[in-house]
C-alpha positions in Angstrom: 114.8 -76.4 -38.6 117.1 -73.4 -38.7 115.7 -70.2 -40.2 116.6 -69.1 -43.7 116.4 -65.5 -42.7 116.8 -63.8 -39.4 116.6 -60.0 -38.9 117.7 -59.1 -35.4 117.1 -55.8 -33.6 116.7 -53.7 -36.8 116.4 -50.0 -36.2 116.3 -47.3 -38.9 116.2 -43.5 -38.4 115.3 -40.8 -40.9 115.5 -37.1 -40.0 113.4 -36.7 -36.9 111.6 -40.0 -37.4 112.3 -43.5 -36.1 110.9 -45.7 -38.9 112.0 -49.1 -37.3 112.6 -49.7 -33.6 114.3 -53.0 -32.6 112.4 -55.1 -35.1 113.0 -58.9 -35.3 111.7 -61.0 -38.1 112.5 -64.5 -39.4 111.5 -66.7 -42.3 111.9 -70.5 -42.5 112.8 -72.5 -45.6 109.7 -73.1 -47.7 107.5 -70.8 -45.7 105.0 -68.1 -46.7 105.4 -65.5 -44.0 103.0 -62.6 -44.2 104.0 -59.1 -43.0 101.1 -56.8 -42.2 100.5 -53.4 -40.6 99.0 -50.0 -41.3 100.6 -47.7 -43.8 103.6 -46.2 -42.1 104.1 -49.2 -39.8 107.5 -49.9 -41.3 106.9 -52.8 -43.6 108.5 -51.3 -46.8 111.4 -49.9 -44.8 112.1 -53.3 -43.3 112.1 -54.9 -46.8 114.4 -52.1 -48.1 116.8 -52.9 -45.4 116.7 -56.6 -46.2 117.1 -56.1 -50.0 120.0 -53.7 -49.7 118.1 -50.5 -50.8 119.2 -49.2 -47.4 122.8 -50.5 -47.2 124.6 -51.9 -44.2 125.7 -49.1 -42.0 122.6 -47.0 -42.6 120.7 -49.0 -39.9 121.3 -50.8 -36.6 121.0 -54.5 -36.1 122.0 -57.6 -38.1 120.8 -59.8 -41.0 121.5 -63.5 -41.0 120.9 -65.5 -44.2 121.7 -69.1 -44.5 123.3 -69.0 -41.1 125.8 -66.2 -42.0 125.7 -62.5 -41.2 125.1 -60.5 -44.4 126.1 -56.9 -45.0 124.4 -55.9 -48.3 125.8 -52.8 -50.0 123.0 -52.7 -52.5 120.3 -54.7 -54.2 122.8 -56.5 -56.4 124.3 -58.1 -53.3 121.0 -59.4 -52.0 119.9 -60.7 -55.4 123.1 -62.6 -55.7 121.9 -64.7 -52.7 118.4 -65.2 -54.3 116.6 -62.5 -52.3 114.3 -60.9 -54.9 111.7 -58.1 -54.2 108.7 -57.4 -56.4 107.3 -53.9 -55.7 103.7 -52.9 -56.0 104.6 -50.7 -58.9 105.9 -53.3 -61.3 109.4 -52.6 -62.7 108.7 -53.7 -66.3 109.4 -51.7 -69.5 106.1 -51.6 -71.4 107.5 -51.3 -74.9 110.0 -54.2 -74.5 109.1 -57.9 -74.9 108.5 -60.3 -72.1 111.8 -62.0 -72.9 113.7 -58.7 -72.9 112.2 -57.7 -69.6 113.1 -61.0 -67.9 116.7 -61.1 -69.1 117.4 -57.3 -69.3 120.1 -57.4 -66.7 121.9 -60.7 -67.5 120.9 -62.3 -70.9 122.4 -65.7 -71.9 125.3 -65.0 -74.2 127.9 -66.8 -76.3 131.3 -65.2 -77.0 130.0 -61.9 -75.7 126.9 -61.9 -78.0 123.4 -62.4 -76.7 122.1 -65.9 -77.5 118.6 -65.1 -78.7 117.7 -68.8 -79.0 118.7 -69.4 -75.4 116.8 -66.3 -74.3 113.6 -67.5 -76.0 114.0 -71.1 -74.7 114.7 -70.0 -71.1 111.7 -67.5 -71.3 109.4 -70.3 -72.4 110.6 -72.5 -69.5 110.1 -69.7 -67.0 106.7 -68.7 -68.3 105.6 -72.4 -68.1 106.6 -72.5 -64.4 104.4 -69.5 -63.6 101.5 -70.8 -65.8 101.7 -68.0 -68.4 100.9 -69.0 -72.0 102.4 -66.1 -73.9 105.0 -65.8 -76.6 108.4 -64.5 -75.5 108.2 -61.7 -78.1 104.9 -60.3 -76.8 105.2 -56.7 -75.7 104.5 -56.2 -72.0 102.2 -53.3 -72.8 99.9 -55.8 -74.7 99.2 -58.0 -71.6 97.1 -57.3 -68.5 98.3 -56.4 -65.1 97.7 -60.0 -63.8 100.0 -61.4 -66.5 102.6 -58.7 -65.9 102.7 -59.8 -62.3 103.6 -63.3 -63.5 106.3 -61.9 -65.8 107.8 -60.2 -62.7 107.8 -63.6 -60.9 109.3 -65.3 -63.9 112.0 -62.7 -63.9 112.6 -63.5 -60.2 112.9 -67.2 -61.0 115.5 -66.4 -63.7 117.7 -65.1 -60.8 117.4 -68.4 -58.9 115.1 -66.9 -56.2 115.2 -68.4 -52.7 113.3 -65.7 -50.9 110.6 -63.9 -52.8 109.3 -60.6 -51.4 105.9 -59.5 -52.8 104.6 -56.0 -51.9 100.8 -55.9 -52.4 100.9 -58.3 -55.3 97.1 -58.6 -55.7 96.2 -55.0 -55.2 95.4 -54.4 -58.9 94.3 -58.0 -59.7 90.9 -59.5 -60.3 89.7 -62.2 -57.9 90.6 -64.9 -60.5 94.1 -63.6 -61.0 94.6 -63.1 -57.3 93.6 -66.7 -56.6 96.0 -67.9 -59.3 98.9 -65.9 -57.8 98.3 -67.3 -54.3 98.2 -70.8 -55.8 101.6 -70.1 -57.4 103.0 -69.1 -54.0 101.8 -72.5 -52.6 103.6 -74.2 -55.4 106.8 -72.4 -54.7 106.4 -73.3 -51.0 106.3 -77.0 -52.1 109.5 -76.5 -54.0 111.3 -75.0 -51.0 111.1 -71.4 -52.1 110.2 -69.0 -49.2 108.0 -65.9 -49.6 107.4 -62.8 -47.7 103.9 -61.5 -48.5 103.0 -57.9 -47.7 99.2 -57.3 -48.2 96.3 -55.3 -46.9 93.9 -58.1 -48.0 93.7 -60.0 -44.8 91.4 -62.7 -46.1 94.1 -63.6 -48.6 96.8 -63.5 -46.0 94.8 -65.8 -43.7 94.3 -68.3 -46.5 97.9 -68.7 -47.7 100.3 -67.7 -44.9 102.1 -70.1 -42.5 102.9 -67.3 -40.1 101.8 -63.7 -39.9 104.0 -60.9 -38.3 102.3 -57.6 -37.4 104.3 -54.4 -37.3 102.9 -51.3 -35.6 104.7 -47.9 -35.3 108.0 -49.5 -36.4 107.9 -52.3 -33.9 107.1 -56.0 -34.0 104.0 -56.5 -32.0 103.1 -60.2 -32.7 103.8 -63.2 -34.8 101.0 -65.7 -35.3 101.4 -69.3 -36.3 98.6 -70.2 -38.6 99.2 -73.9 -38.1 98.0 -73.6 -34.5 94.5 -72.7 -35.7 92.7 -70.3 -37.9 93.8 -66.7 -37.4 90.7 -64.4 -37.3 90.9 -61.2 -39.3 89.6 -59.2 -36.2 92.6 -60.5 -34.2 95.0 -59.3 -36.9 93.3 -55.9 -37.1 93.4 -55.4 -33.3 97.1 -56.0 -33.4 97.6 -53.6 -36.3 95.7 -50.6 -35.0 95.9 -51.2 -31.2 92.2 -51.0 -30.8 89.1 -53.1 -31.3 87.2 -52.6 -34.5 84.0 -54.2 -33.2 82.4 -52.8 -36.3 84.6 -52.8 -39.4 82.3 -50.1 -41.0 81.0 -47.0 -39.2 77.3 -46.9 -38.3 75.0 -44.7 -40.3 71.3 -43.9 -40.4 70.7 -43.0 -44.1 68.4 -40.1 -45.0 67.6 -40.7 -48.6 65.8 -38.1 -50.7 64.8 -37.6 -54.3 66.7 -38.6 -57.3 69.7 -36.4 -57.8 71.5 -38.0 -60.7 70.1 -40.2 -63.6 71.4 -41.6 -66.9 69.2 -43.3 -69.4 70.0 -45.5 -72.4 73.7 -44.9 -71.9 75.8 -46.6 -74.5 79.6 -46.4 -75.0 81.8 -48.0 -77.7 85.4 -48.9 -77.3 87.8 -46.0 -78.0 89.9 -48.0 -80.5 87.3 -50.5 -81.9 84.2 -48.5 -82.8 82.2 -51.6 -83.6 82.5 -53.0 -80.1 79.9 -51.7 -77.7 81.2 -51.8 -74.1 78.4 -50.1 -72.2 75.0 -51.4 -73.4 72.1 -48.9 -73.1 72.1 -48.8 -69.3 69.8 -46.9 -66.9 71.2 -45.8 -63.6 70.2 -43.4 -60.9 71.4 -42.1 -57.5 69.2 -40.4 -54.9 70.2 -37.5 -52.6 72.0 -38.8 -49.5 72.3 -42.3 -51.0 75.5 -44.5 -51.3 75.1 -46.8 -54.3 77.6 -49.5 -54.9 78.6 -51.0 -58.3 79.8 -54.6 -58.0 81.2 -56.7 -60.8 84.2 -58.7 -61.9 87.2 -57.2 -63.6 86.3 -56.2 -67.1 82.5 -55.8 -66.4 82.6 -52.2 -67.6 82.3 -50.4 -64.2 85.3 -48.0 -64.7 84.5 -47.5 -68.3 80.9 -46.5 -67.4 82.1 -44.1 -64.8 84.8 -42.5 -67.0 82.4 -42.2 -69.9 79.9 -40.3 -67.7 82.7 -38.0 -66.4 83.2 -35.8 -69.4 83.4 -38.6 -71.9 86.9 -39.3 -70.7 86.7 -42.9 -72.0 85.1 -44.3 -75.1 83.5 -43.1 -78.4 80.1 -43.0 -79.9 78.7 -42.2 -76.5 74.9 -41.9 -76.4 72.2 -41.5 -73.8 70.7 -38.8 -71.5 72.0 -37.5 -68.2 70.1 -35.4 -65.6 71.3 -33.8 -62.4 68.6 -32.5 -60.0 66.0 -33.1 -62.7 67.6 -31.0 -65.3 69.5 -32.2 -68.4 73.2 -32.2 -67.7 75.9 -31.4 -70.2 78.7 -34.0 -69.6 80.4 -33.7 -72.9 83.7 -32.6 -71.4 85.4 -33.0 -68.1 85.1 -29.2 -67.4 81.4 -29.3 -68.2 80.9 -32.4 -66.1 82.5 -30.7 -63.1 80.5 -27.5 -63.7 77.3 -29.7 -63.8 78.2 -31.0 -60.3 79.9 -34.3 -61.0 83.2 -35.5 -59.5 85.2 -38.7 -60.3 87.8 -40.1 -58.0 89.9 -42.4 -60.2 91.0 -45.9 -59.2 94.6 -45.0 -60.0 95.4 -42.1 -57.7 99.2 -42.1 -58.4 98.9 -41.9 -62.2 95.6 -40.0 -62.7 94.6 -38.6 -59.4 97.6 -36.7 -58.1 100.6 -34.7 -59.1 103.0 -36.7 -57.0 105.9 -34.2 -57.2 103.7 -31.3 -56.2 102.7 -30.5 -52.6 99.4 -31.0 -50.8 98.4 -27.4 -51.3 98.5 -27.5 -55.1 96.8 -30.9 -55.4 93.9 -29.8 -53.2 93.1 -26.8 -55.3 93.9 -28.3 -58.7 90.4 -29.0 -59.9 89.0 -25.6 -58.9 91.8 -23.0 -59.5 89.2 -20.3 -60.3 88.1 -20.3 -56.7 91.7 -19.3 -55.5 92.5 -16.9 -58.3 92.0 -13.3 -59.2 92.2 -12.2 -62.8 93.7 -15.6 -63.7 96.5 -15.3 -61.1 96.5 -17.7 -58.2 96.2 -16.0 -54.8 98.8 -17.8 -52.7 97.1 -16.7 -49.4 93.7 -18.1 -50.4 95.2 -21.3 -51.8 97.1 -21.8 -48.5 93.9 -21.2 -46.5 91.9 -23.7 -48.5 94.5 -26.4 -48.4 95.0 -25.9 -44.6 91.3 -26.1 -44.1 91.0 -29.4 -46.0 94.1 -30.8 -44.3 92.4 -30.3 -41.0 88.9 -31.4 -42.0 90.0 -34.6 -43.8 92.6 -35.4 -41.1 95.5 -35.6 -43.7 98.6 -36.6 -41.9 101.4 -34.5 -43.4 104.2 -32.3 -42.0 102.4 -29.4 -43.6 100.5 -28.5 -46.8 103.9 -28.0 -48.4 104.7 -31.7 -48.2 104.9 -33.5 -51.6 101.9 -35.7 -52.2 104.2 -38.6 -53.4 105.7 -38.8 -49.9 102.4 -39.4 -48.1 101.0 -42.8 -47.2 98.3 -44.3 -49.5 95.5 -43.4 -47.2 96.6 -39.8 -46.9 97.1 -39.6 -50.7 93.5 -40.7 -51.1 92.3 -38.0 -48.7 94.1 -35.4 -50.8 92.3 -36.7 -53.9 89.0 -36.5 -52.1 89.8 -33.0 -50.9 90.5 -32.0 -54.5 87.1 -33.0 -55.6 85.2 -31.8 -52.6 86.6 -28.3 -53.2 84.6 -28.3 -56.5 81.4 -28.7 -54.3 80.0 -31.6 -56.3 76.4 -32.8 -56.1 77.4 -36.4 -57.1 80.7 -38.2 -56.4 81.8 -41.4 -58.2 84.5 -43.2 -56.1 86.4 -45.8 -58.1 88.1 -48.3 -55.8 88.4 -45.7 -53.0 90.3 -47.9 -50.5 92.5 -49.8 -52.9 96.0 -50.4 -51.4 95.4 -48.7 -48.0 95.3 -50.2 -44.6 92.3 -51.0 -42.4 92.7 -48.0 -40.1 92.8 -45.6 -43.1 89.9 -47.5 -44.7 87.7 -46.8 -41.7 88.5 -43.1 -42.0 87.6 -43.1 -45.7 84.3 -44.8 -44.9 83.5 -42.1 -42.3 84.2 -39.4 -45.0 81.9 -41.2 -47.5 79.2 -41.3 -44.8 79.6 -37.6 -44.1 79.2 -36.8 -47.8 76.0 -38.8 -48.0 74.7 -37.2 -44.8 75.4 -33.8 -46.4 72.9 -34.7 -49.1 75.3 -35.6 -51.9 74.8 -38.7 -54.1 77.7 -41.1 -53.8 78.6 -44.0 -56.1 81.2 -46.5 -54.9 82.8 -48.9 -57.4 84.7 -51.7 -55.5 86.1 -55.1 -56.1 85.8 -55.9 -52.4 82.2 -57.2 -51.8 82.4 -57.0 -48.0 83.2 -53.3 -48.5 80.1 -52.7 -50.7 77.9 -54.7 -48.3 79.3 -52.7 -45.3 78.8 -49.1 -46.6 76.2 -49.0 -49.3 72.5 -48.4 -49.2 71.9 -50.2 -52.5 74.1 -52.4 -54.7 73.9 -52.6 -58.5 75.6 -55.5 -60.2 77.3 -55.1 -63.5 78.4 -57.7 -66.0 79.5 -57.4 -69.7 78.6 -53.7 -69.8 75.1 -54.1 -68.5 73.4 -54.0 -65.1 72.2 -57.5 -64.3 71.0 -57.1 -60.7 70.1 -54.7 -58.0 69.7 -55.2 -54.2 68.9 -53.0 -51.3 71.5 -53.3 -48.5 69.2 -55.3 -46.2 68.8 -58.0 -48.9 72.3 -58.1 -50.4 74.7 -61.0 -49.9 77.9 -62.0 -51.6 76.1 -65.2 -52.9 73.3 -63.1 -54.4 75.7 -60.7 -56.1 77.8 -63.6 -57.6 74.6 -65.3 -58.7 73.5 -62.2 -60.5 76.9 -61.9 -62.2 76.7 -65.4 -63.4 73.2 -64.9 -64.9 74.6 -63.3 -68.1 72.0 -61.4 -70.0 69.3 -61.5 -67.2 68.5 -57.8 -66.7 65.7 -58.4 -64.1 
């Protein structure tokens, strides 16, 4: 069978950096081909070359599609052949309807006038193909991220897709939505549609891919055929990072002390629907030097709980008591929560954790400007010294502290967010999905930082949707469901099966 796509000897340079070095990559008709590698390995750059974001002439090498050499001038050229890319940050307009988003570029028309009947009819057909039961007039802002991902795929189908490129499609999805999306890719494969899947979730990659290509430092290092036998995650990781990760999680000998943080009878109501109680009179505590995980399905209330504690930044009619180091803590505003010794690393570092267009220096000092100011004027020398210190201590890979945060890899952005909160010298850190969207090498570094924080006597709370992560780094795991804690396990006794069983026992608080 001849390949649908062949990329031969692709090299791409930026100023002083060789992003791709003689990369070869191919996709067969009706194949799911996974592309994996650490952040900065060249995956996104290769896909931008393929989709025409980087036009012909800006790179070396050739692209063959359907047996012919293609020289794409822009993304319109590639889409005309059915090569459609869906980025991790979805390109939908929230305040427009599903139908308007799908046909925004090329709506069905009669005599130069948009045929709204045809738009609705075609939208329903496309939504049915992706298994989405929504009205075409529904605003995108009114549906969840999982459904928005399906709208993007429906949009791709409207362009008669032949090769679908998905960049971290399940990064923000629940386990259920992720499974549904992978099933959809299998259906497309049966219909002869090829897919390129870029993902850090290696368990998903192994389940669905026909072949897996690994990029490292801008080079192709291996292509594995999944039909020749199961591809172990450890094998993929070794190829990605060029070293054995005998232990996926760093070793640690916990030294756990007295309770450092406690909330009791904590209740929170929905910010828009005051009659709906989201967090239901929960009790929770963290001890000094302890890493406590919070497990639960999407919508269990984990993030809402964390944000309500951190300065009441989510919810209304918040009730309950909070103590830090045995004394009542005033958490009524974000500033007071910080002053009390609390820090919260948001799950959405790009929207809520960083100023992407500002440099590393300004982001690191953002939450504690008083420490680098005199008479309310920022001392540039002190700010530079602090940022440089954290850049070294946290091993932030950047050209300098003057590099924009938005131009860093996901792992390095997360280190900047952590630096920002560490500079406030917190007693308790709440980390919400701290490794979402970053590669296995950067994850290991984040785990090491979490261990160092606990070893320094801080209380650490980790919210994660990846149960292996919680099992690998936590001393104790609390299970949340429908706004209440429904189970608790010491690390030595916790298993994925026990956690899922606790989640399914709705209402059992034992």
